[in-house]
C-alpha positions as CSV (number, residue, x, y, z in Angstrom):
1,X,93.1,17.7,105.5
2,X,90.2,19.7,106.4
3,X,92.2,22.8,107.3
4,X,93.9,22.9,103.7
5,X,90.7,22.5,101.7
6,X,89.1,26.0,102.4
7,X,92.5,27.7,101.6
8,X,92.7,25.6,98.4
9,X,89.3,26.6,97.4
10,X,89.9,30.2,98.0
11,X,93.0,30.1,95.9
12,X,91.1,28.6,93.0
13,X,88.2,31.3,93.4
14,X,90.8,34.0,93.3
15,X,92.5,32.6,90.2
16,X,89.1,32.2,88.5
17,X,88.2,35.8,89.3
18,X,91.4,37.1,87.9
19,X,91.0,35.1,84.7
20,X,87.3,36.3,84.0
21,X,88.4,39.7,82.5
22,X,91.0,38.0,80.4
23,X,88.4,35.4,79.0
24,X,85.9,38.1,78.4
25,X,88.2,40.6,76.8
26,X,89.4,37.8,74.3
27,X,85.9,38.0,72.9
28,X,85.9,41.8,72.5
29,X,86.4,44.7,75.0
30,X,83.9,45.6,77.6
31,X,81.9,48.9,77.3
32,X,83.8,50.3,80.3
33,X,87.6,50.3,80.5
34,X,89.6,49.6,83.7
35,X,89.1,53.3,84.6
36,X,85.4,53.2,84.1
37,X,85.4,55.3,81.0
38,X,83.8,54.2,77.7
39,X,86.3,52.0,76.0
40,X,85.3,53.2,72.5
41,X,86.2,56.8,73.3
42,X,89.0,56.4,75.9
43,X,90.7,53.1,74.6
44,X,91.6,49.8,76.1
45,X,93.5,51.0,79.0
46,X,94.1,47.6,80.5
47,X,96.5,46.9,77.6
48,X,99.9,48.4,76.6
49,X,100.4,49.9,80.0
50,X,97.3,51.9,79.7
51,X,98.5,54.3,77.0
52,X,97.6,54.4,73.2
53,X,100.5,54.0,70.9
54,X,101.2,54.7,67.2
55,X,102.4,51.2,66.8
56,X,98.8,50.2,66.7
57,X,97.4,51.1,63.2
58,X,93.6,51.5,63.1
59,X,91.9,52.0,59.7
60,X,88.4,52.0,58.4
61,X,87.5,52.3,54.8
62,X,84.2,52.9,52.9
63,X,83.2,55.7,55.1
64,X,80.9,58.3,53.3
65,X,81.3,61.9,53.6
66,X,77.6,62.5,53.8
67,X,74.9,59.8,54.5
68,X,71.6,59.5,52.8
69,X,68.7,58.6,55.0
70,X,68.0,54.9,55.1
71,X,71.1,54.1,52.9
72,X,73.5,51.3,53.8
73,X,77.4,51.6,53.6
74,X,79.8,48.5,53.7
75,X,82.9,49.5,55.8
76,X,86.0,47.5,56.4
77,X,87.9,47.6,59.7
78,X,91.7,47.0,59.7
79,X,93.7,46.8,62.9
80,X,97.3,45.7,62.7
81,X,100.8,46.2,64.3
82,X,102.8,48.7,62.3
83,X,105.9,46.5,62.9
84,X,104.2,43.5,61.2
85,X,103.0,45.8,58.3
86,X,106.5,46.9,57.8
87,X,107.6,43.3,57.3
88,X,109.3,42.5,60.8
89,X,108.2,40.3,63.4
90,X,105.2,41.8,65.3
91,X,101.7,41.1,66.6
92,X,99.4,39.2,64.2
93,X,96.2,39.2,66.1
94,X,93.7,42.0,66.9
95,X,90.4,43.3,68.0
96,X,88.2,46.2,68.0
97,X,85.1,48.2,69.3
98,X,83.1,50.5,67.1
99,X,80.4,52.8,68.4
100,X,78.0,55.2,66.8
101,X,76.3,56.2,70.1
102,X,73.3,54.0,68.9
103,X,72.6,56.0,65.7
104,X,71.9,53.6,62.7
105,X,72.3,49.9,62.8
106,X,75.4,47.6,62.2
107,X,74.9,44.3,60.5
108,X,77.4,41.7,59.2
109,X,77.5,38.3,57.6
110,X,77.5,35.4,59.9
111,X,80.9,34.2,58.7
112,X,82.5,37.3,60.2
113,X,84.0,37.2,63.7
114,X,81.5,40.0,64.8
115,X,79.1,40.4,67.7
116,X,77.2,42.9,69.7
117,X,79.4,44.8,71.9
118,X,79.6,43.5,75.6
119,X,77.0,45.5,77.8
120,X,76.0,47.6,74.6
121,X,74.1,45.9,71.9
122,X,74.2,49.3,69.8
123,X,78.0,48.8,69.5
124,X,79.8,46.2,67.6
125,X,82.9,44.3,68.4
126,X,84.9,41.1,67.5
127,X,83.8,37.7,68.8
128,X,87.4,36.4,68.8
129,X,90.8,37.9,68.1
130,X,91.5,37.4,64.4
131,X,93.8,38.6,61.7
132,X,92.6,42.1,62.2
133,X,90.2,42.6,59.2
134,X,86.4,42.7,59.5
135,X,83.7,43.8,57.1
136,X,80.4,45.2,58.4
137,X,77.4,47.3,57.0
138,X,76.2,50.5,58.8
139,X,72.7,51.4,58.0
140,X,72.0,55.2,58.3
141,X,69.0,56.3,60.2
142,X,65.7,56.6,58.2
143,X,65.5,60.4,58.7
144,X,67.9,63.3,59.0
145,X,68.9,63.5,62.6
146,X,72.2,65.6,62.0
147,X,75.8,64.5,61.9
148,X,76.6,61.1,63.1
149,X,79.9,60.6,65.2
150,X,81.8,57.4,65.4
151,X,84.3,56.2,67.8
152,X,86.6,53.2,67.1
153,X,89.2,51.6,69.2
154,X,91.5,48.9,68.0
155,X,93.8,46.6,69.7
156,X,96.9,44.7,68.2
157,X,97.6,41.8,70.6
158,X,100.6,39.4,71.0
159,X,97.9,36.4,71.5
160,X,99.5,35.6,74.9
161,X,96.0,35.8,76.4
162,X,97.1,38.6,78.8
163,X,96.4,42.3,78.8
164,X,100.2,43.2,78.9
165,X,102.7,45.5,77.5
166,X,102.9,43.4,74.4
167,X,99.6,44.6,73.2
168,X,99.1,48.1,71.6
169,X,95.9,50.0,71.0
170,X,94.8,53.2,69.4
171,X,91.7,55.3,68.9
172,X,90.0,56.8,66.0
173,X,87.1,59.3,65.9
174,X,85.4,60.4,62.6
175,X,81.9,61.9,61.6
176,X,79.5,61.5,58.7
177,X,77.7,64.6,57.7
178,X,73.9,64.8,57.8
179,X,72.0,64.7,54.4
180,X,71.9,68.1,52.6
181,X,75.2,69.4,54.2
182,X,77.0,69.0,50.9
183,X,75.1,70.2,47.7
184,X,75.1,67.5,45.2
185,X,76.6,68.7,42.0
186,X,78.8,67.4,39.2
187,X,81.8,67.0,41.6
188,X,81.2,63.4,42.7
189,X,84.5,63.4,44.6
190,X,82.7,65.2,47.4
191,X,80.4,62.3,48.0
192,X,82.9,59.3,47.4
193,X,83.7,57.1,50.3
194,X,87.0,57.7,52.1
195,X,89.6,55.7,54.3
196,X,90.3,57.2,57.7
197,X,93.3,55.8,59.6
198,X,95.5,56.5,62.7
199,X,98.9,55.0,63.6
200,X,102.5,55.2,62.8
201,X,102.9,57.6,59.8
202,X,105.9,55.9,58.3
203,X,104.0,52.7,58.2
204,X,100.9,54.1,56.7
205,X,102.4,56.3,54.1
206,X,106.2,56.2,53.9
207,X,107.3,52.5,54.3
208,X,110.8,51.9,53.2
209,X,112.3,48.6,52.7
210,X,115.1,47.7,55.1
211,X,118.5,46.4,53.8
212,X,117.6,42.9,54.8
213,X,114.2,43.0,52.8
214,X,116.0,44.5,49.9
215,X,118.5,41.6,49.9
216,X,115.9,39.1,50.4
217,X,114.1,40.4,47.2
218,X,117.3,40.5,45.3
219,X,118.0,36.8,46.4
220,X,114.7,35.7,45.3
221,X,114.9,37.5,42.0
222,X,118.2,35.9,41.4
223,X,117.0,32.3,42.2
224,X,114.0,32.9,40.0
225,X,116.4,33.9,37.1
226,X,118.7,30.9,37.6
227,X,115.6,28.5,37.8
228,X,114.1,30.0,34.6
229,X,117.5,29.9,32.7
230,X,118.3,26.4,34.1
231,X,114.9,25.2,32.8
232,X,115.6,26.8,29.3
233,X,119.1,25.2,29.2
234,X,117.8,21.9,30.2
235,X,114.9,21.6,27.6
236,X,117.1,23.2,24.9
237,X,119.7,20.7,25.6
238,X,117.3,17.9,25.6
239,X,115.7,18.9,22.4
240,X,119.1,19.3,20.7
241,X,120.0,15.7,21.7
242,X,116.7,14.4,20.4
243,X,117.2,16.3,17.1
244,X,120.9,15.0,16.9
245,X,119.8,11.6,17.6
246,X,117.2,11.7,14.8
247,X,119.6,13.0,12.3
248,X,122.2,10.3,13.2
249,X,119.6,7.6,12.8
250,X,118.7,9.0,9.2
251,X,122.4,9.1,8.4
252,X,123.1,5.5,9.5
253,X,119.9,4.1,7.8
254,X,121.1,5.6,4.5
255,X,124.6,4.5,4.9
256,X,123.9,1.0,5.6
257,X,120.6,0.8,3.7
258,X,118.7,-0.6,6.7
259,X,115.7,2.0,6.4
260,X,112.5,1.8,8.3
261,X,110.6,-1.4,8.6
262,X,107.9,-2.2,6.0
263,X,104.3,-1.0,6.8
264,X,101.4,-2.3,4.8
265,X,99.3,0.6,3.2
266,X,96.1,-0.4,5.2
267,X,98.1,0.4,8.3
268,X,100.1,3.3,6.9
269,X,97.1,5.5,5.9
270,X,95.4,5.6,9.2
271,X,98.7,6.1,11.0
272,X,99.8,8.9,8.7
273,X,96.5,10.7,9.0
274,X,96.7,10.6,12.8
275,X,100.1,11.8,13.0
276,X,99.5,14.5,10.2
277,X,96.4,15.7,12.2
278,X,98.3,16.1,15.4
279,X,101.0,18.1,13.7
280,X,98.5,20.3,12.1
281,X,96.5,21.0,15.3
282,X,99.5,21.6,17.5
283,X,101.1,23.9,15.0
284,X,97.9,26.0,14.8
285,X,97.6,26.1,18.6
286,X,101.3,27.1,18.9
287,X,100.9,29.8,16.4
288,X,97.7,31.1,17.9
289,X,99.3,31.2,21.5
290,X,102.3,33.1,20.2
291,X,100.2,35.7,18.4
292,X,97.8,36.3,21.4
293,X,100.3,35.7,24.2
294,X,97.9,33.2,25.9
295,X,100.5,30.9,27.3
296,X,104.1,31.1,28.5
297,X,107.1,30.5,26.4
298,X,107.7,26.9,27.7
299,X,104.0,25.7,26.7
300,X,104.5,27.3,23.3
301,X,107.9,25.8,22.7
302,X,106.7,22.4,23.8
303,X,103.6,22.6,21.5
304,X,105.9,23.6,18.4
305,X,108.1,20.6,19.3
306,X,105.1,18.3,19.5
307,X,104.0,19.4,15.9
308,X,107.6,18.9,14.6
309,X,107.8,15.5,16.1
310,X,104.4,14.5,14.7
311,X,105.5,15.9,11.2
312,X,108.5,13.8,11.5
313,X,106.3,10.9,12.3
314,X,104.4,11.4,9.0
315,X,107.7,11.3,7.1
316,X,108.6,8.0,8.9
317,X,105.2,6.6,8.0
318,X,105.7,7.5,4.3
319,X,109.1,5.8,4.4
320,X,107.8,2.7,5.9
321,X,105.0,2.5,3.3
322,X,107.6,2.7,0.5
323,X,110.0,0.2,2.1
324,X,110.4,-3.2,0.3
325,X,109.0,-6.2,1.8
326,X,111.3,-8.8,3.3
327,X,110.7,-12.5,3.9
328,X,110.1,-11.6,7.4
329,X,107.3,-9.2,6.5
330,X,105.7,-11.8,4.2
331,X,105.9,-14.5,6.8
């Protein structure tokens, strides 16, 4: 028993030591990669068999062409698997590391999955792998120190918890010009922010739908059409049945002289006013919606129907008030 215990403890220790890099990397890549080079410049070489790949799309938006001293710029970083962007099954989690070599300051809202990069508080990284979109703010230095260079590495992971060949990474380098580099004139386009990206060209710019995606869209459009026409047919049929039943009732009452039941005037007046008010209000609403397009056709049609039904109720109230009293009504 005593001979096995040291071996068992050594095995547990080795497993723990092997797991430490994986656990640390899940909260953002380290400052140095497995080849002891800066991760932000040379990439996450422990992933994807050590080589960058176009399947990892790395994008940053809101980057100014030229910075103003002390000005803040909100940037959005996006890292994704090009296969996922194209609509197929691919990686859905991602991470990143952004460096400005300590120039300026990075800040972000507490709700963002962001933190100071490991071993380098001047850089920023993710605190946990997420859906691959982060928003942060870069504040330019308070004085002109020349052009500022940035390095961004993004990693699209399969969320297996292991840095294996199922992960894909790519690097992106860009610069922001120093104040005064571009003359400020009426051409505002030279000072607008820009989007910089790297990755699979077809995914970024020439995404074409596959035959399966086209067929899926066709089937969805077909089902929506059937649903809409089915609804239209159902409610049209129901309205026709109701109108037919009303006409049949009126015809039978006149033929057999049954008529509506007697209604006293003290009851007929408030009932007629209520029904008339409902008919008028719903009619005005329906006409207004029709003119302004504020509601869909179903709601407009239903409102017209309520107005017509209330109007018919007024007619029935008038007939009931004019009906002759019977012995039952007097009793």
